[in-house]
ROMI-450148 format. One record per residue (C-alpha): residue in one letter; x, y, z. Coordinates in nm, 2 decimals, decimal comma. Last residue first. Example, Ala and Ser with C-alpha at 12.3 -4.5 7.8 and 13.67 -1.06 7.14 Angstrom:
2
R   rokol        X        Y        Z
R       S     1,37    -0,11     0,71
R       A     1,23    -0,45     0,78
***
This chain:
287
R   rokol        X        Y        Z
R       X     1,67     3,45     1,85
R       X     1,97     3,64     1,99
R       X     2,02     3,40     2,28
R       X     1,80     3,09     2,23
R       X     1,45     3,11     2,38
R       X     1,38     2,83     2,63
R       X     1,31     3,03     2,95
R       X     1,14     3,32     2,77
R       X     0,88     3,09     2,60
R       X     0,81     2,91     2,93
R       X     0,76     3,24     3,11
R       X     0,53     3,36     2,83
R       X     0,31     3,05     2,88
R       X     0,30     2,79     2,61
R       X    -0,04     2,74     2,44
R       X    -0,31     2,47     2,49
R       X    -0,67     2,51     2,36
R       X    -0,88     2,38     2,65
R       X    -1,19     2,44     2,42
R       X    -1,33     2,38     2,08
R       X    -1,66     2,47     1,91
R       X    -1,69     2,77     2,14
R       X    -1,72     3,01     1,84
R       X    -1,41     3,19     1,96
R       X    -1,24     2,85     2,01
R       X    -1,34     2,76     1,65
R       X    -1,16     3,08     1,53
R       X    -0,86     2,99     1,73
R       X    -0,84     2,64     1,59
R       X    -0,88     2,78     1,23
R       X    -0,61     3,04     1,29
R       X    -0,40     2,77     1,44
R       X    -0,41     2,56     1,12
R       X    -0,33     2,87     0,91
R       X     0,00     2,93     1,10
R       X     0,19     3,22     0,96
R       X     0,52     3,27     1,14
R       X     0,55     3,65     1,09
R       X     0,40     3,74     1,43
R       X     0,62     3,49     1,63
R       X     0,48     3,17     1,78
R       X     0,38     2,99     1,47
R       X     0,31     2,64     1,61
R       X    -0,01     2,72     1,81
R       X    -0,20     2,42     1,95
R       X     0,08     2,37     2,19
R       X     0,13     2,01     2,31
R       X     0,48     1,97     2,15
R       X     0,63     2,29     2,30
R       X     1,00     2,30     2,21
R       X     0,95     2,04     1,93
R       X     0,67     2,26     1,79
R       X     0,87     2,58     1,79
R       X     1,15     2,39     1,62
R       X     0,90     2,27     1,36
R       X     0,75     2,59     1,24
R       X     0,68     2,40     0,92
R       X     0,35     2,27     1,04
R       X     0,16     2,59     0,97
R       X    -0,04     2,49     0,67
R       X     0,22     2,25     0,53
R       X     0,29     2,47     0,23
R       X     0,32     2,79     0,43
R       X     0,54     2,67     0,72
R       X     0,72     2,45     0,46
R       X     0,83     2,77     0,28
R       X     0,91     2,96     0,61
R       X     1,12     2,69     0,77
R       X     1,16     2,65     1,14
R       X     1,41     2,39     1,26
R       X     1,43     2,07     1,46
R       X     1,79     1,95     1,52
R       X     1,73     1,77     1,85
R       X     1,77     1,83     2,22
R       X     1,57     2,15     2,20
R       X     1,67     2,52     2,28
R       X     1,43     2,75     2,11
R       X     1,40     3,00     1,82
R       X     1,58     2,79     1,56
R       X     1,63     2,87     1,20
R       X     1,60     2,68     0,87
R       X     1,72     2,37     0,69
R       X     1,81     2,02     0,81
R       X     1,54     1,90     1,05
R       X     1,26     2,10     0,89
R       X     1,37     1,97     0,54
R       X     1,32     1,60     0,63
R       X     1,03     1,53     0,87
R       X     0,85     1,86     0,79
R       X     0,91     1,79     0,42
R       X     0,72     1,46     0,46
R       X     0,40     1,66     0,54
R       X     0,43     1,89     0,23
R       X     0,53     1,59     0,02
R       X     0,22     1,40     0,13
R       X    -0,01     1,69     0,06
R       X     0,15     1,73    -0,28
R       X     0,11     1,36    -0,38
R       X    -0,24     1,33    -0,24
R       X    -0,35     1,64    -0,44
R       X    -0,20     1,51    -0,76
R       X    -0,39     1,17    -0,72
R       X    -0,72     1,28    -0,57
R       X    -0,87     1,60    -0,67
R       X    -0,66     1,66    -0,98
R       X    -0,64     1,31    -1,13
R       X    -0,97     1,20    -0,98
R       X    -1,15     1,50    -1,14
R       X    -0,98     1,43    -1,47
R       X    -1,13     1,07    -1,45
R       X    -1,48     1,21    -1,38
R       X    -1,44     1,45    -1,67
R       X    -1,35     1,16    -1,89
R       X    -1,66     0,98    -1,77
R       X    -1,87     1,28    -1,89
R       X    -2,13     1,52    -1,76
R       X    -1,86     1,79    -1,73
R       X    -1,90     1,96    -1,39
R       X    -2,11     1,69    -1,23
R       X    -1,87     1,42    -1,36
R       X    -1,57     1,59    -1,22
R       X    -1,74     1,65    -0,89
R       X    -1,84     1,29    -0,87
R       X    -1,49     1,17    -0,95
R       X    -1,35     1,41    -0,69
R       X    -1,58     1,26    -0,42
R       X    -1,51     0,90    -0,52
R       X    -1,14     0,89    -0,47
R       X    -1,13     1,04    -0,11
R       X    -1,45     0,84    -0,05
R       X    -1,26     0,52    -0,12
R       X    -0,98     0,64     0,11
R       X    -1,24     0,70     0,38
R       X    -1,37     0,35     0,33
R       X    -1,01     0,22     0,36
R       X    -0,98     0,37     0,71
R       X    -1,30     0,21     0,84
R       X    -1,14     0,06     1,16
R       X    -0,94     0,38     1,23
R       X    -1,25     0,59     1,18
R       X    -1,43     0,38     1,44
R       X    -1,14     0,37     1,68
R       X    -1,11     0,76     1,68
R       X    -1,48     0,81     1,75
R       X    -1,50     0,54     2,01
R       X    -1,19     0,66     2,21
R       X    -1,04     0,35     2,37
R       X    -0,78     0,30     2,11
R       X    -0,67     0,66     2,13
R       X    -0,58     0,69     2,50
R       X    -0,41     0,35     2,49
R       X    -0,21     0,44     2,18
R       X     0,15     0,50     2,27
R       X     0,23     0,17     2,44
R       X     0,10     0,00     2,13
R       X     0,39     0,13     1,93
R       X     0,60    -0,15     2,05
R       X     0,83    -0,16     1,74
R       X     0,89     0,11     1,49
R       X     0,76     0,02     1,14
R       X     0,97    -0,19     0,90
R       X     1,09     0,02     0,61
R       X     0,90     0,16     0,31
R       X     0,77     0,47     0,49
R       X     1,12     0,55     0,62
R       X     1,24     0,60     0,27
R       X     1,01     0,90     0,20
R       X     1,15     1,23     0,35
R       X     1,35     1,10     0,64
R       X     1,52     0,83     0,44
R       X     1,59     1,06     0,14
R       X     1,74     1,32     0,37
R       X     1,96     1,06     0,55
R       X     2,08     0,91     0,23
R       X     2,17     1,26     0,10
R       X     2,36     1,33     0,43
R       X     2,54     1,00     0,40
R       X     2,65     1,08     0,05
R       X     2,79     1,41     0,16
R       X     2,98     1,27     0,45
R       X     2,83     1,30     0,81
R       X     2,78     0,93     0,84
R       X     2,42     0,80     0,83
R       X     2,11     0,81     1,05
R       X     2,07     1,19     1,09
R       X     1,77     1,25     0,86
R       X     1,54     1,13     1,14
R       X     1,24     0,93     1,03
R       X     1,13     0,66     1,27
R       X     1,34     0,79     1,56
R       X     1,46     0,49     1,75
R       X     1,82     0,59     1,79
R       X     1,83     0,97     1,81
R       X     1,71     1,26     1,60
R       X     1,38     1,28     1,80
R       X     1,34     0,98     2,03
R       X     1,02     1,05     2,22
R       X     0,90     1,31     1,97
R       X     0,93     1,06     1,68
R       X     0,76     0,79     1,89
R       X     0,47     1,03     1,93
R       X     0,46     1,07     1,55
R       X     0,44     0,69     1,51
R       X     0,16     0,66     1,76
R       X    -0,03     0,94     1,58
R       X     0,00     0,78     1,24
R       X    -0,08     0,43     1,37
R       X    -0,40     0,56     1,54
R       X    -0,51     0,77     1,24
R       X    -0,48     0,50     0,97
R       X    -0,22     0,58     0,71
R       X    -0,11     0,90     0,53
R       X    -0,38     0,87     0,26
R       X    -0,51     1,23     0,29
R       X    -0,87     1,10     0,33
R       X    -0,77     0,97     0,68
R       X    -0,69     1,33     0,78
R       X    -1,04     1,44     0,67
R       X    -1,18     1,16     0,88
R       X    -0,98     1,29     1,17
R       X    -1,11     1,64     1,12
R       X    -1,48     1,53     1,08
R       X    -1,46     1,28     1,37
R       X    -1,34     1,54     1,61
R       X    -1,61     1,78     1,50
R       X    -1,87     1,52     1,57
R       X    -1,72     1,41     1,90
R       X    -1,72     1,77     2,03
R       X    -1,38     1,94     2,09
R       X    -1,07     1,94     2,29
R       X    -0,73     2,11     2,23
R       X    -0,36     2,03     2,20
R       X    -0,42     1,66     2,25
R       X    -0,08     1,59     2,10
R       X    -0,13     1,30     1,85
R       X    -0,50     1,33     1,80
R       X    -0,58     1,70     1,81
R       X    -0,26     1,87     1,69
R       X    -0,14     1,60     1,45
R       X    -0,42     1,38     1,31
R       X    -0,70     1,63     1,32
R       X    -0,55     1,98     1,29
R       X    -0,25     1,92     1,07
R       X    -0,36     1,60     0,89
R       X    -0,73     1,70     0,84
R       X    -0,61     2,05     0,77
R       X    -0,43     1,90     0,47
R       X    -0,73     1,69     0,37
R       X    -0,96     1,99     0,34
R       X    -0,70     2,23     0,22
R       X    -0,57     2,00    -0,06
R       X    -0,92     1,90    -0,15
R       X    -1,03     2,26    -0,19
R       X    -0,71     2,35    -0,38
R       X    -0,75     2,05    -0,62
R       X    -1,12     2,10    -0,68
R       X    -1,08     2,47    -0,75
R       X    -0,79     2,39    -0,99
R       X    -1,00     2,14    -1,17
R       X    -1,30     2,37    -1,18
R       X    -1,10     2,62    -1,38
R       X    -1,06     2,37    -1,67
R       X    -0,84     2,09    -1,79
R       X    -0,96     1,85    -2,05
R       X    -0,81     2,04    -2,35
R       X    -0,62     1,75    -2,50
R       X    -0,29     1,89    -2,39
R       X    -0,42     1,93    -2,03
R       X    -0,54     1,57    -2,03
R       X    -0,20     1,46    -2,16
R       X    -0,01     1,66    -1,89
R       X    -0,24     1,51    -1,63
R       X    -0,19     1,16    -1,76
R       X     0,19     1,21    -1,77
R       X     0,19     1,33    -1,41
R       X    -0,02     1,03    -1,28
R       X     0,27     0,79    -1,24
R       X     0,45     1,04    -1,02
R       X     0,13     1,08    -0,80
R       X     0,10     0,70    -0,77
R       X     0,46     0,62    -0,65
R       X     0,45     0,70    -0,28
R       X     0,09     0,58    -0,21
R       X     0,14     0,28    -0,42
R       X     0,46     0,18    -0,24
R       X     0,28     0,24     0,09
R       X     0,00     0,00     0,00
***
């Protein structure tokens, strides 16, 4: 399954180029792509990551289910496994046991390249970390989370079906349905994946650090934007349970904007953020 997930977007590129060449691309394709990118991307950042893995806020079961189901539609694995693997990353960040650290080879140039490739994609094709069950007790007993986890492949099916229906509705043809799948599913899955994987790779190699952490996590503006606020990775590793990752005014964090807006509407509560004293105590000199 992971091989298909990794390779499918690349295999679809010639089909997208061919469809464009034949005049099967229209404005609705871009709208579908962007809409699905944001919907599933926020499912990963808000649902899988900040809500499920870190318990950064609380919400109603229905809203919890919506965000986690959106994350499942991103094709990054069942929610419980995803969150457990991410927790293991924090427990062993850039040390032995980290599922996707780029610092697993020698410091020579070839070793750095191998480390980058491993942290970006290669780790998905290796044996999963052992004893993840110790990290999932709170998730496995949550009926909403457990239900979505059991029906993970149904959400993948919906992730394919919805763009097909939109494509057919916009064109009235089977070709339109296929074009909808190419833009709203295949290409979108690939770009959401690479945005997420870039946090594992690029954000441990390139960027700046605001806070003292025992790893090499870094903040990166480009990934901060593409990954909907997840690229402020040093901030996140300094304060893992914070619902807010962009901690300076220029560190744009669309995921937190949504969480904050929902808090104002009283749809979420117990939104966690670091205290000013905690920020000051861990700030690097000159940062």
